[in-house]
C-alpha positions, -999 to 999 in steps of 0.1 A, spaced: 0 0 1 13 35 -9 23 57 19 1 84 2 -29 64 17 -13 62 52 -28 81 81 3 105 90 -5 134 111 20 158 95 4 181 70 24 206 49 24 234 76 40 211 100 64 197 75 74 231 64 79 243 99 99 214 111 121 214 79 128 251 83 132 249 120 154 219 118 180 242 98 174 276 115 170 260 149 207 262 155 225 269 124 225 309 120 231 314 157 264 295 157 275 300 121 274 338 115 305 347 133 325 317 120 315 326 84 321 363 87 356 355 102 363 335 71 346 354 43 343 390 56 319 411 35 311 380 13 295 359 42 261 363 27 273 347 -5 288 318 15 254 310 28 239 311 -7 267 286 -20 261 262 8 224 266 4 226 256 -32 243 223 -21 216 219 5 188 225 -19 203 197 -43 207 174 -16 172 181 -1 158 174 -36 177 140 -38 167 132 -2 131 136 -11 134 116 -44 149 87 -24 123 89 4 94 88 -19 110 60 -40 116 37 -11 87 50 11 105 44 43 121 64 71 158 62 78 175 87 58 209 80 41 214 46 60 180 32 46 188 45 10 222 27 8 209 -5 22 181 -3 -4 206 -1 -31 226 -31 -16 254 -11 -1 251 -25 32 289 -20 40 288 16 31 256 22 49 270 9 81 301 29 79 283 62 68 258 55 98 287 56 122 301 86 107 266 103 106 261 97 143 295 113 149 282 143 129 251 144 152 273 144 182 293 174 170 260 192 159 246 188 193 277 201 209 276 231 188 240 238 198 249 234 234 279 255 230 255 281 216 228 278 242 255 282 271 270 313 255 238 332 246 222 325 280 253 334 299 258 365 277 224 378 287 234 383 322 272 386 319 281 353 330 316 341 330 331 309 314 321 287 342 284 298 339 286 293 302 299 257 306 272 251 335 245 264 311 256 239 283 257 210 307 225 218 321 205 220 289 221 186 278 213 169 311 178 182 310 171 171 275 187 137 280 165 133 311 134 142 290 143 118 264 148 90 289 114 98 303 97 96 270 90 133 266 106 141 234 90 159 204 59 179 208 50 192 172 29 221 183 57 234 207 83 230 178 62 249 154 57 277 179 96 278 186 101 280 148 76 309 146 92 329 173 126 322 158 118 332 122 100 363 134 131 373 155 155 367 127 134 385 101 131 414 124 167 416 129 174 415 91 149 442 85 166 464 112 198 459 96 187 468 62 171 500 75 207 509 87 222 502 53 259 511 53 281 489 31 311 501 50 298 481 80 304 450 61 343 455 64 342 476 95 375 469 112 383 442 88 407 438 57 383 433 26 383 398 15 384 385 -20 353 370 -35 370 335 -36 368 337 2 330 330 -2 334 292 -11 357 288 19 332 303 41 305 280 26 326 250 34 331 260 70 293 266 79 277 238 58 262 223 91 239 252 93 217 233 67 217 197 78 185 200 99 160 193 69 172 157 66 160 149 101 125 150 87 133 121 66 133 100 97 98 106 102 85 98 68 59 75 81 44 103 101 40 126 71 4 129 56 5 120 17 43 124 15 45 119 -21 23 149 -28 37 173 -2 72 165 8 90 176 -23 75 210 -27 73 217 10 109 208 18 122 226 -13 103 258 -4 116 254 32 152 253 21 148 282 -3 133 303 25 161 294 48 188 304 22 170 338 19 168 342 58 205 332 62 217 356 36 196 386 49 206 379 83 243 378 74 241 412 59 217 428 85 234 416 117 268 429 102 251 462 94 241 466 130 273 455 148 301 457 122 322 428 109 348 431 135 325 430 164 306 400 148 339 380 148 350 392 183 317 381 197 310 352 173 295 329 200 267 354 207 268 375 176 231 377 170 223 389 205 250 414 202 236 429 169 201 429 183 213 450 214 230 473 190 197 479 172 173 483 199 191 480 232 180 457 260 148 446 245 167 434 215 190 415 236 162 398 256 141 390 223 171 375 205 184 356 237 149 340 241 148 332 205 184 315 206 180 295 238 146 282 226 158 275 190 191 257 202 173 236 229 147 225 203 173 217 178 193 196 204 161 177 214 152 170 178 188 158 169 190 137 201 156 121 194 164 114 156 199 101 161 191 79 192 164 62 170 188 60 141 213 43 163 185 16 173 179 11 137 215 5 129 219 -19 159 188 -38 146 207 -44 115 237 -57 135 259 -27 128 261 -15 165 263 -32 199 231 -50 208 226 -28 238 216 0 215 185 -19 206 172 -20 241 144 4 250 127 17 280 94 36 275 100 31 239 132 51 241 167 36 231 182 47 264 218 36 257 219 56 226 203 89 242 229 85 272 260 78 252 253 105 224 242 130 249 272 127 271 295 128 243 280 159 229 281 176 265 318 168 267 326 184 233 304 214 241 324 221 273 359 216 259 356 223 221 359 255 202 331 269 181 348 271 147 365 237 151 332 222 160 312 237 132 338 229 106 341 193 117 304 188 116 301 205 82 329 180 69 308 150 78 276 163 65 292 173 31 303 136 28 268 123 38 251 146 14 273 139 -15 268 103 -10 230 107 -11 232 128 -42 252 101 -59 227 74 -49 198 95 -62 213 99 -98 196 65 -107 161 77 -96 161 114 -104 139 124 -134 162 131 -165 152 167 -166 165 172 -131 197 151 -132 217 183 -138 205 195 -103 218 163 -86 250 167 -106 253 202 -96 251 192 -59 277 165 -64 303 189 -83 298 217 -56 301 192 -27 333 179 -42 348 214 -46 336 227 -12 348 193 5 383 199 -10 384 236 1 373 226 36 400 199 40 426 224 28 414 249 54 414 224 82 450 213 72 460 249 76 440 261 107 432 228 126 453 201 116 450 182 149 412 182 147 414 171 112 438 144 121 414 131 148 386 131 123 406 111 97 416 86 124 380 81 134 370 78 98 397 52 90 387 33 122 350 32 112 358 21 76 386 -4 84 377 -15 118 339 -15 116 336 -49 98 357 -67 124 337 -49 152 304 -59 134 315 -95 132 324 -94 169 289 -78 178 272 -107 157 292 -134 174 285 -121 208 248 -117 202 248 -154 188 267 -166 218 242 -149 242 213 -164 223 229 -199 224 236 -195 261 199 -184 267 186 -213 246 207 -238 266 195 -224 300 159 -226 287 164 -263 278 180 -271 311 
């Protein structure tokens, strides 16, 4: 039976809000200062470049989701095309990407909240730890995603960002784009795009909820594509508007809280309060959505014998081992990591994932739209090379760690999977023997 005849409860307004919210929920709050530090006055163009890649990838994700009519994202699509080995390796890499992403969101939450009452580094870390602990607890209790609450947060978030962009354009002064900075060449834009690609990753979380979407074959493609296009415009507008208000140098100096600072420059304390409220709600919701989706992805991967069996175990229908492990790792990285390094490392992983999905989709995309998938593949390849070259220069240690983990996943995963399967078989044999006795 086609999924279009299913009784999913997510109509197009919910799908649009969740897709847009998944991207904006943490992206712009963490990425603006990073991209301005790299691209200067071309930050807005960086968001457009990475947005084009995201749009191509979103199209390919939707094509595959509607083709296989199944939740699960990239992991499911690879298994459906008989690439189980790649699916397993990519799923592990993707889970690492989600850990880095949640760390970025917790990092941002802690800094925005602490900045609002002039808290120091200790308060910032405690805020990050607190939000992660609270959301881990809610997930373990089975209190996870409430669609109406998420849509309300998305609405608040978008209103605040649009308002900030409008105020920035009302104070138009192109010199602000390079205030205190050395002007950057236009080729710095793709470097910036590579650095902040994770700002667009959130739309694909919706593919994990394919079964909950009402008439997905009819509404999923236009709704998600419209959401991605809208978010590209929002990002570009905010990248210009916020810098108009605060100046490029100030945005870089306070990149952890750049939007709150810009809002305070615009309308004083009320602006600070509004943007801080929007930031903490948006980042908290993004953490919650990512933790929920990534823990369920862990269970699905474990069900296919690609992770330890403990990840299959649930309590209150929650894969508690995955929630705890992913949440704790994210908390540690949020406390000890640097914003730029976390954002760039997560961007690297999602570029690899989205490029892989685009390649899979080539066999299923309509002929007249193959150019769009190829555009995403080519741009992903270029931006991926640029990002690796940048990490070699500015963060070689972090890149080395990522490469080590990737090699461990690709080379060591098959042996670990075999060990998982053997242990599970031994456990089942022992249980059967005990039952017979």
